[in-house]
Steps between C-alpha positions, in 0.01 A plus 500: 500500500288703257639834390295792375664743265576742785633215717714378210636847448594524869656155493707587195603833649627334826673224299650764272660677794641179637652397164612848388832482685595172328428636151662837572818318610498288182443812284794671672730222396367466145748551218467532125666164443231268365695186583519616859119523506466151358707345777605688812205737531223236483333511838264274686202732462267414213360752252195583710688556824773698323240729338310544823822582683575781254205700636384635165286209380204501740243524220671217312500288818125569551432412135701177519300404811166584336594295195623209716845513334718538810565128532585475131761781518637347821545173307814355350502712183719641374304813407586843371258758628459850359363648822298822487543721807212651703562820307457307174161366613403851608542615134207278395163673458314550826316189616694258275688328782197478723298353212769241420516392862131405505444121513289507183800647309751241615560357150575845362733570793682171445545587130649840593731362769628200296576744219770638732672159538737327260607137564869461588761737633560783252760748627540854367798403283268249325190717487677767294571244230131411459220666307218284637438259785213262551333547835337241725156604368613406145519850356823670392635817653706729275851594617692795368812687594410867485739785591724264698206354700283196454125512432261212554195597293415849638702466823855607577720260690628706791688238707641173374625167624353479844587135573269266685526130580257410220566771240574860433302825525525805274310805630284683247331840521164406341255214504513314168177362359450204268323565170 
């Protein structure tokens, strides 16, 4: 089946609604105990399905599809994903997302998306001990603890340690861009 951007958005929206209940239940039972996240809270949903189920990553899902990275992030991993919300993508200058989703800009889109992924599972307790992390695209993100919160480049981490079968997701409030 071939999806257009509008069909993909509809598909992701329907899938998001179906998976939202699963993620909401997992979030309800989440604790601050990192060891708990490493063992008991790992679920069968992979990073992509977990993010889609949250309902706030529709733009990220569309971008992953356009970049042909869905299969990769559904793979064995493990991966740590700093996932920008739809609101984070909305902060970009007008037309940026639409431009990145064009087939001729696929390489640029891949560079941006892989800049949000770090190999391995890096939980919040470990992230705060780091000052840098090398992303899948080969560039380093800067990590800083500022006013009790964590920043990844120019983005604030707003939710941590969302466990998935093949990694962990940290939600960020801005799209980070490689240099």
